[in-house]
C-alpha positions in Angstrom: -0.2 0.2 0.0 1.1 3.7 -0.3 -0.1 6.7 1.1 -1.6 9.7 -0.9 -3.2 13.0 -0.2 -5.9 12.0 -2.8 -9.2 11.5 -1.7 -11.6 8.1 -3.0 -13.7 9.8 -5.3 -16.1 7.0 -4.0 -16.3 7.8 -0.4 -14.6 11.4 -0.7 -12.6 10.4 2.1 -8.6 10.6 2.3 -6.8 7.8 1.1 -4.4 7.9 4.5 -1.6 5.2 5.3 -3.5 2.1 6.5 -6.0 1.7 4.6 -5.5 -0.3 0.9 -6.4 1.3 -2.6 -6.1 -0.2 -5.5 -5.5 1.6 -8.9 -7.5 0.1 -12.2 -5.8 -0.1 -15.4 -7.4 3.3 -16.9 -5.3 4.7 -14.1 -7.9 6.0 -10.8 -7.2 5.1 -7.9 -9.8 4.4 -5.0 -10.3 2.3 -1.5 -10.1 -1.1 -2.0 -13.0 -1.5 -0.1 -15.3 0.9 -1.6 -14.2 -0.3 -5.1 -15.2 -4.0 -4.1 -19.0 -2.4 -2.4 -19.0 -1.3 -5.6 -18.5 -4.1 -8.4 -20.6 -6.1 -5.7 -23.6 -3.6 -6.7 -23.1 -4.6 -10.0 -21.0 -1.9 -11.1 -17.9 -3.7 -12.8 -16.5 -0.2 -14.6 -14.7 2.2 -13.5 -16.8 4.8 -11.1 -14.7 7.5 -12.7 -14.8 6.9 -16.5 -16.8 4.0 -16.9 -14.1 1.7 -18.7 -14.3 -1.8 -18.9 -11.5 -4.0 -17.4 -10.1 -6.5 -19.0 -10.7 -9.1 -16.8 -14.6 -8.1 -16.8 -15.2 -8.4 -20.3 -15.7 -11.8 -20.8 -18.1 -12.8 -17.7 -21.6 -11.6 -18.5 -22.7 -8.4 -16.6 -23.9 -9.2 -13.2 -27.7 -9.7 -12.5 -29.4 -9.8 -9.5 -30.1 -13.3 -10.9 -26.4 -14.1 -11.4 -24.4 -12.8 -8.1 -22.1 -15.8 -9.0 -20.6 -13.8 -11.7 -20.0 -11.0 -9.9 -18.5 -12.9 -6.7 -16.1 -14.2 -9.7 -14.9 -11.1 -10.8 -14.4 -9.5 -7.5 -12.2 -12.7 -6.8 -9.9 -11.7 -9.7 -9.2 -8.2 -8.1 -5.6 -8.4 -6.7 -6.1 -9.1 -3.2 -4.0 -6.7 -0.7 -2.1 -8.6 2.0 -4.2 -8.1 5.8 -2.9 -5.0 7.8 -2.1 -6.5 11.2 -2.5 -3.0 13.0 -5.8 -1.9 11.2 -8.1 -5.1 11.7 -12.2 -5.0 11.6 -14.0 -6.6 14.3 -17.0 -8.0 12.7 -19.2 -10.8 13.6 -19.1 -13.8 11.4 -22.2 -15.8 10.7 -22.8 -18.1 8.1 -25.2 -17.6 5.3 -28.9 -18.6 5.6 -30.6 -20.9 3.9 -32.5 -19.1 0.8 -35.9 -20.6 2.3 -35.5 -18.1 5.6 -37.1 -15.0 6.5 -35.4 -12.6 5.2 -36.7 -9.8 7.8 -36.0 -12.2 10.7 -32.3 -13.2 9.3 -31.7 -9.4 9.1 -32.7 -8.6 12.6 -31.2 -11.5 14.7 -28.5 -10.8 17.2 -25.2 -11.0 15.9 -22.6 -13.4 17.4 -19.8 -12.4 19.3 -17.3 -10.3 17.2 -14.4 -11.9 15.9 -11.3 -10.8 13.8 -11.7 -11.0 10.3 -9.9 -9.4 6.9 -10.8 -5.9 6.8 -11.9 -6.4 3.0 -14.9 -9.1 3.6 -17.9 -7.7 4.0 -19.2 -6.9 7.2 -20.6 -9.9 9.1 -19.2 -12.3 6.0 -16.1 -14.1 5.1 -14.3 -12.4 2.5 -15.6 -12.5 -0.8 -19.3 -13.4 0.2 -21.5 -10.8 -2.4 -23.8 -9.0 0.3 -25.6 -9.1 3.6 -28.5 -10.6 1.9 -29.3 -14.7 1.0 -28.0 -15.6 -1.9 -29.7 -14.9 -4.8 -31.1 -11.6 -3.3 -29.8 -8.3 -4.0 -27.3 -6.7 -2.2 -27.6 -4.2 0.5 -27.2 -0.8 -1.8 -29.7 -2.3 -5.2 -29.0 -2.4 -8.3 -26.8 -0.8 -10.6 -27.3 3.2 -10.2 -29.5 2.9 -6.7 -28.8 5.1 -3.8 -29.9 1.6 -1.3 -31.9 -1.2 -1.6 -35.4 -0.9 0.1 -37.8 -4.1 0.5 -40.9 -1.5 0.7 -40.2 -0.7 -3.1 -43.0 -2.3 -5.2 -43.9 -5.7 -3.7 -46.6 -6.2 -1.1 -45.9 -5.0 2.0 -44.5 -6.4 5.3 -43.4 -10.1 3.5 -40.0 -9.3 4.2 -38.5 -10.4 0.7 -37.3 -8.5 -2.0 -39.0 -8.8 -5.3 -38.1 -11.1 -7.7 -35.4 -9.7 -10.4 -38.3 -9.4 -12.8 -40.5 -7.4 -10.6 -38.5 -5.1 -9.2 -39.0 -1.5 -9.9 -36.8 0.2 -12.0 -34.7 3.1 -10.7 -34.8 6.6 -12.9 -37.8 9.2 -13.6 -39.8 6.4 -15.6 -41.6 3.5 -14.7 -44.5 2.0 -14.0 -45.3 3.8 -10.0 -48.9 2.9 -9.6 -48.5 0.9 -6.7 -49.1 3.3 -3.7 -50.3 1.8 -0.3 -53.5 3.7 0.7 -54.3 4.8 4.1 -56.0 2.7 6.3 -57.8 5.5 8.7 -58.7 8.7 8.0 -57.7 12.5 9.8 -60.0 12.7 12.6 -63.1 15.0 12.0 -63.6 17.9 15.0 -66.6 19.3 15.8 -65.2 22.3 17.9 -62.3 23.8 15.6 -60.4 26.3 17.2 -62.0 29.0 15.4 -65.3 28.6 13.9 -65.4 31.9 12.1 -64.0 30.5 8.7 -62.5 33.1 6.1 -61.8 36.8 6.9 -61.7 39.1 3.8 -61.8 42.4 4.5 -60.4 45.6 2.1 -58.4 48.1 3.8 -58.0 51.7 2.5 -55.5 54.0 3.4 -57.5 56.8 4.5 -61.4 56.6 5.5 -62.8 59.2 3.3 -61.8 60.2 -0.4 -62.5 63.8 -2.4 -64.9 63.5 -5.7 -62.1 64.7 -7.8 -60.8 61.6 -9.4 -58.2 60.4 -6.3 -56.2 56.8 -6.5 -56.7 55.1 -3.1 -53.8 52.8 -2.3 -56.0 50.0 -0.7 -55.4 46.2 0.2 -57.9 43.3 -0.5 -57.1 41.2 3.1 -57.6 37.4 3.1 -56.8 35.1 6.7 -57.5 31.8 7.1 -58.7 30.9 10.5 -56.6 29.1 13.0 -57.6 25.8 13.1 -54.8 23.7 14.6 -53.1 23.9 18.0 -49.1 23.7 18.5 -49.4 20.1 19.0 -51.3 19.5 15.8 -54.5 18.8 17.1 -57.8 19.9 15.3 -59.1 19.2 11.7 -56.6 19.2 8.9 -55.8 17.3 5.6 -54.1 14.0 5.2 -50.9 15.0 3.0 -48.9 13.0 0.8 -45.0 14.0 0.9 -42.3 12.9 -1.4 -38.7 13.5 0.0 -36.3 14.2 -2.9 -32.8 14.0 -1.4 -29.1 14.9 -3.6 -27.0 12.0 -2.6 -24.1 12.9 -4.5 -20.6 13.0 -3.4 -20.3 16.3 -2.0 -23.2 15.6 0.1 -21.2 13.0 2.5 -20.0 13.6 5.7 -21.7 15.4 8.2 -24.4 17.1 5.4 -25.8 13.9 4.9 -26.1 12.8 8.5 -28.1 15.6 10.1 -30.5 15.1 6.6 -30.9 12.0 7.6 -31.8 13.0 11.1 -34.2 15.1 9.1 -36.0 13.1 7.5 -36.3 10.4 10.1 -37.7 13.6 11.9 -40.3 14.1 9.3 -41.4 10.2 9.5 -41.8 10.4 13.2 -44.1 14.0 12.5 -46.5 12.3 10.0 -49.6 10.4 11.0 -50.8 6.9 10.2 -53.2 8.8 7.6 -50.4 10.6 6.2 -47.7 8.5 3.3 -44.4 9.4 2.5 -42.4 8.4 -0.4 -38.5 8.6 -0.5 -36.2 9.7 -3.6 -32.6 10.0 -3.8 -30.9 11.3 -6.8 -27.2 11.5 -7.8 -26.2 10.9 -11.4 -29.7 8.6 -11.9 -32.6 9.0 -9.2 -34.0 6.3 -7.3 -37.1 5.7 -5.4 -36.3 4.1 -2.8 -39.8 3.6 -1.0 -43.1 3.2 -2.3 -45.9 6.1 -1.4 -46.8 4.6 2.3 -48.8 5.6 5.1 -46.7 6.1 8.0 -48.3 3.8 10.6 -46.3 2.2 12.9 -45.6 -0.8 10.9 -44.2 1.5 8.1 -42.5 3.7 10.0 -39.3 1.5 11.5 -38.7 0.9 8.1 -38.2 4.0 6.5 -35.7 4.8 9.1 -34.3 1.4 8.3 -34.5 2.4 4.7 -32.9 6.2 5.9 -30.2 4.5 7.5 -29.0 2.5 4.6 -28.4 5.8 2.4 -25.3 7.0 0.9 -23.6 9.4 -0.8 -21.8 8.9 -4.5 -21.6 10.2 -8.0 -22.6 13.4 -9.5 -26.0 15.8 -9.6 -28.8 15.3 -11.6 -31.7 17.5 -10.0 -34.0 17.0 -12.7 -34.2 13.5 -12.6 -35.2 13.5 -8.8 -37.6 15.7 -10.0 -39.1 13.5 -12.5 -39.1 10.5 -10.5 -41.0 12.2 -7.9 -43.8 14.0 -10.0 -44.3 10.6 -11.6 -44.9 8.9 -8.9 -47.8 11.7 -8.0 -48.8 11.0 -11.5 -49.1 7.3 -11.4 -50.8 7.3 -8.0 -54.1 5.0 -7.3 -55.3 7.3 -4.6 -54.4 10.7 -3.6 -54.7 12.8 -0.5 -55.7 16.1 -0.3 -52.1 17.8 0.2 -49.3 16.9 -2.2 -45.9 18.1 -2.0 -42.4 17.5 -2.9 -39.7 18.5 -0.6 -36.5 18.8 -2.6 -32.9 19.3 -1.0 -29.9 19.7 -2.8 -26.2 21.5 -2.8 -25.2 21.3 -6.4 -26.1 22.4 -9.8 -27.7 20.5 -12.5 -26.0 21.4 -15.9 -29.4 20.8 -17.8 -30.2 24.0 -19.3 -34.1 23.0 -19.9 -34.2 21.9 -15.7 -37.0 24.4 -15.4 -39.3 23.9 -18.2 -39.6 20.4 -17.9 -40.4 20.5 -14.5 -43.4 23.0 -15.7 -44.2 20.6 -18.2 -44.5 17.3 -15.8 -46.2 19.4 -13.0 -48.7 20.9 -15.5 -49.2 17.2 -16.1 -49.8 16.4 -12.1 -53.0 18.7 -11.7 -53.8 21.2 -9.2 -53.2 20.8 -4.8 -49.5 19.7 -5.7 -46.4 21.8 -4.6 -42.6 22.0 -4.7 -40.7 23.2 -2.0 -36.7 23.6 -2.7 -33.9 23.6 -0.2 -30.6 24.7 -1.1 -27.6 23.7 0.8 -24.4 25.6 1.2 -23.0 28.8 -1.3 -22.8 26.7 -4.5 -26.5 25.5 -5.3 -28.6 27.7 -8.0 -30.5 29.6 -5.8 -32.5 31.3 -8.9 -33.1 28.4 -10.4 -34.4 26.4 -7.1 -36.7 29.9 -6.7 -37.9 29.9 -10.2 -39.0 26.2 -9.8 -40.2 26.3 -6.2 -42.4 29.7 -7.7 -43.9 27.8 -10.6 -44.5 25.0 -8.6 -46.9 26.8 -6.0 -43.5 26.2 -3.4 -41.0 27.9 -1.2 -37.2 28.2 -1.4 -34.8 28.0 1.3 -31.9 28.6 1.5 -29.5 26.5 4.1 -26.4 28.4 4.9 -24.8 25.4 7.0 -25.6 21.9 8.7 -26.9 24.1 11.4 -30.2 24.6 9.3 -31.2 21.8 7.9 -33.7 20.9 10.4 -35.0 24.3 11.1 -35.7 24.6 7.8 -37.7 20.9 6.7 -39.2 21.6 10.3 -40.9 25.0 9.6 -42.0 23.5 5.8 -43.2 20.6 7.2 -45.3 22.4 9.7 -47.2 24.4 7.1 -47.9 21.5 5.0 -49.6 20.0 8.4 -51.6 22.6 8.6 -53.2 23.6 5.3 -57.2 25.2 5.6 -58.1 25.8 1.7 -56.7 25.4 -1.7 -57.7 26.9 -5.2 -58.3 29.9 -4.0 -59.8 32.9 -6.4 -60.3 36.2 -5.3 -62.0 38.4 -7.6 -62.1 42.7 -7.4 -64.6 43.9 -9.5 -64.5 47.6 -9.8 -68.1 49.2 -9.0 -70.2 52.6 -9.9 -67.6 54.6 -11.9 -64.1 53.3 -9.8 -61.4 51.3 -12.2 -58.2 49.5 -11.1 -54.9 51.6 -11.5 -52.3 48.5 -10.7 -52.0 45.4 -8.8 -48.8 45.0 -6.9 -48.7 41.0 -6.5 -46.5 38.1 -7.6 -49.5 35.9 -7.6 -51.1 34.9 -11.1 -53.3 38.1 -12.1 -55.5 38.2 -15.0 -58.4 39.8 -16.4 -62.1 39.0 -15.3 -64.0 42.4 -16.8 -64.5 44.7 -15.8 -62.0 43.7 -12.7 -59.4 41.2 -12.2 -59.2 37.8 -11.0 -56.0 36.7 -8.7 -55.3 32.9 -8.1 -54.0 31.6 -4.6 -52.6 27.8 -4.4 -53.2 27.3 -1.1 -53.7 29.1 2.8 -52.0 27.4 5.9 -54.0 28.0 9.4 -53.8 31.7 10.0 -52.1 32.7 7.5 -53.0 35.9 5.6 -52.6 37.5 1.5 -53.1 41.2 1.2 -53.8 41.8 -2.4 -52.3 45.6 -2.6 -54.0 47.8 -5.6 -54.9 51.4 -6.1 -57.9 52.0 -7.0 -58.9 54.7 -9.1 -62.5 56.7 -7.4 -64.6 58.6 -9.7 -65.4 62.6 -10.6 -68.5 63.1 -8.9 -70.6 65.4 -6.4 -70.0 65.0 -3.3 -72.1 61.9 -1.6 -74.1 61.9 1.3 -73.1 58.5 2.3 -70.4 55.6 1.7 -71.0 54.1 -1.6 -69.4 50.8 -2.8 -66.5 51.5 -5.2 -64.8 47.9 -4.8 -66.8 44.2 -5.3 -64.5 41.5 -3.8 -65.5 38.3 -3.8 -63.1 34.6 -2.7 -64.3 31.1 -3.9 -61.6 28.6 -1.8 -61.8 24.0 -1.0 -62.1 23.6 2.4 -58.9 20.8 2.8 -59.9 19.2 5.7 -63.3 18.6 4.6 -63.0 19.0 0.9 -66.2 21.0 0.9 -66.7 24.7 -1.0 -66.1 27.9 0.7 -67.3 31.3 -0.1 -66.6 35.1 1.1 -67.8 38.0 0.1 -67.1 42.0 0.8 -67.2 45.7 -0.8 -65.0 48.7 -0.5 -67.3 51.9 0.9 -66.0 55.3 0.3 -67.7 58.6 1.3 -66.5 61.2 -1.1 -66.2 64.7 0.2 -65.5 68.5 -2.0 -62.0 69.1 -1.2 -62.6 72.1 1.0 -65.4 69.7 3.2 -62.8 66.5 3.4 -62.1 65.5 7.4 -58.8 64.9 8.5 -57.9 61.5 7.7 -55.1 59.0 9.7 -53.4 56.8 8.2 -54.5 53.0 8.7 -51.9 51.3 9.9 -52.3 48.1 8.6 -52.4 49.5 4.6 -49.1 50.9 6.0 -47.2 47.8 6.7 -48.3 46.3 3.4 -47.1 49.0 1.2 -43.3 48.8 3.6 -44.1 44.8 2.8 -44.0 46.0 -1.0 -41.4 48.3 -0.7 -39.0 45.8 1.1 -39.9 42.9 -1.4 -39.4 45.0 -4.6 -36.1 46.5 -3.2 -34.6 43.2 -2.4 -35.7 41.8 -6.0 -34.4 44.9 -7.5 -31.1 44.8 -5.8 -30.2 41.1 -6.7 -30.8 42.0 -9.9 -28.4 44.4 -10.1 -26.1 42.2 -8.5 -25.9 40.0 -11.1 -24.9 42.6 -13.2 -22.0 43.0 -10.9 -23.6 46.4 -10.4 -23.3 46.2 -6.4 -23.6 49.8 -5.7 -26.6 50.4 -7.1 -28.0 47.1 -5.5 -27.2 48.4 -1.9 -28.4 52.6 -3.2 -32.0 50.7 -3.8 -31.7 49.0 -0.6 -31.0 52.2 1.6 -33.8 54.1 -0.1 -35.9 51.2 0.9 -34.4 51.4 4.3 -35.4 55.0 4.4 -38.8 54.7 3.2 -39.8 52.0 6.0 -37.7 53.8 9.0 -39.7 57.1 8.0 -43.4 55.5 8.0 -46.2 55.4 10.5 -45.2 51.7 11.4 -41.8 52.0 11.6 -42.1 50.1 15.0 -44.2 47.6 14.3 -42.9 44.3 14.5 -43.3 43.2 11.2 -41.1 46.4 9.9 -38.8 45.5 12.5 -38.0 42.1 10.6 -38.4 44.1 7.5 -35.3 46.0 8.5 -33.5 43.4 9.6 -34.2 41.6 6.1 -32.9 44.7 4.3 -29.7 45.0 6.7 -28.6 41.6 5.9 -29.3 42.0 2.4 -27.2 45.2 2.3 -24.5 42.7 3.6 -25.1 40.1 0.8 -24.1 42.8 -1.9 -21.2 44.7 -0.1 -18.9 42.7 -2.7 -18.8 40.1 -5.0 -17.5 38.1 -2.5 -20.4 38.2 -0.4 -22.8 37.4 -2.9 -21.4 34.5 -4.3 -21.1 33.4 -0.6 -24.5 33.4 0.9 -25.8 36.7 -0.2 -27.9 35.9 -3.6 -29.2 32.9 -1.8 -30.4 34.8 1.1 -31.8 37.6 -1.3 -33.6 35.0 -3.4 -35.3 33.5 -0.5 -36.2 36.4 0.9 -37.9 38.3 -2.0 -40.0 35.6 -2.8 -41.0 35.1 1.3 -42.1 38.6 1.6 -44.0 39.0 -1.8 -45.5 35.6 -0.9 -46.2 35.9 2.3 -45.6 32.7 3.4 -42.9 31.9 6.0 -39.3 30.7 6.0 -37.6 29.4 8.6 -35.4 33.2 8.3 -38.7 35.1 8.0 -41.0 34.3 11.4 -43.0 37.3 10.6 -45.5 35.0 8.5 -45.2 31.5 10.1 -48.5 29.8 12.2 -48.2 28.4 15.9 -47.9 24.6 14.0 -44.7 25.8 11.8 -43.4 27.8 14.8 -43.7 24.3 16.6 -42.3 22.2 14.4 -39.4 24.3 13.2 -38.4 24.5 17.6 -38.6 20.5 18.0 -36.9 19.7 14.3 -33.4 18.2 14.7 -30.6 20.4 15.7 -26.6 19.6 14.8 -24.7 19.6 18.0 -22.4 22.5 18.1 -18.7 21.5 18.5 -17.2 21.3 21.8 -15.1 24.3 22.9 -12.7 21.5 24.6 -12.8 19.6 21.1 -9.6 19.3 19.2 -9.3 20.1 15.8 
């Protein structure tokens, strides 16, 4: 053996003295144990360049039914001498007969540890192909799989893998119509925490106006009731969630460790009427589990699957998205809430990713969303933000491992508290009024003589404010208030699948300018003006920073900061948070280095959060009680000890 400062391309750990290494005839060097495990999964080409070694050209490619060939090829590899100074303690146990129950076999107690060759698979004599009985797949599955799961497409709870002919294909295509329906339904509650239903109001900047054609700043305010308590009790809709996780080589070490803890947290928070599927992607994607209810039987099984996730390969985000959406498209039964939670720390070179995602997302149907999580400074924040925005979700920026649990906890809390979906707000001017402009990023279409705004969903307690400028008509002074805007909201209540509707009007009394009483600014309207000011400033600053015009980016943010600081609601907690976000954004555009080291990701996250009025782990001003609790109890990465050595 030799020592080398290089890292193993498979496990990304340094190739240091004391570990056996192997150099292929194409010149690439790996840890011997890593290469041997790769070969045991059926991959007989070089993991880096796909070169086929001469000794592998004669035997047929390994298949799940032909592991003798794979094992034969393993034995052709040069066997390094054992390293007495670094023995591996493993428990050796003989292979069980093929008819043995796999579940009982895997979970049986290990015999006392014995010293064996450091190059033999754990628990088996050197050369044994896998920790599964003869004829069954190895623990890391077929070529291209990130992990083998006994819950991936055959009758559940049998304890046996499927025969090779029925194993579900890896990658984004295949027959995923094998979801398991939930045996129970969410409990109905006859006493919701808030029985008032949806609130719809129109807030005007001033109570009265002059009769000379005034432009009046107005906000249409829609708010969901509080239907749940902090412990997630209360009527809610069942959810179908697919976690899509980047397991490329760069996700190794502490990154994948906290991600595994977070996935187990998600498993623990879901109820028996919720369903979960796990998908991983690297150079290709793999569905690790079917879409299955999180009951007491499936939860431990999912946790075992999560434990076996490992990292290697490149980054193919599109493949992961396609697999998840194809699962949703093929499922035989549907829960009211459907969402994909996608995490990556890298970039996909596919220039068609956004367009391809939009296309397949449309085919899935309504009431589905994609939430994206960008880990570290190297991901494409603009792309992930665009995917989330186009697919009714949110983009979360995770600067380091300490924020992974918080981000997923915040998102999960929202998905488990959806009150309404398919919301349509129709705003119609009346009595000679007109709508001059609308300030929202939600889809807005003409609905003559007014407009219609579509909001995908509302969580419990959430609000949506649609600011607009209404032009009032020129007419004689009125004796009483008149309606100049008619507003109607229609929606579907997720827990009951029933339709809801509410309506209101904007009443204004017009005065001759000389008779107009003194007016006081409506603080609710002032808050929304400040929100729009900050959202637009962060968006513009991000645009200038992308063009390397950092001076202009900072100038835009300073102007917004001054406007909010001198407003009537400057000391309101919401405005305090807005000013904090501006300050952080200014730091993010102070230089090219700051912008590329997390500034861009932060700006992308915050601009979407403020436009959408939806919380992230960095925007507590919009979160409800369920999100706050879920974020608070989410897995946390322990801080290093001050006495630890480095």
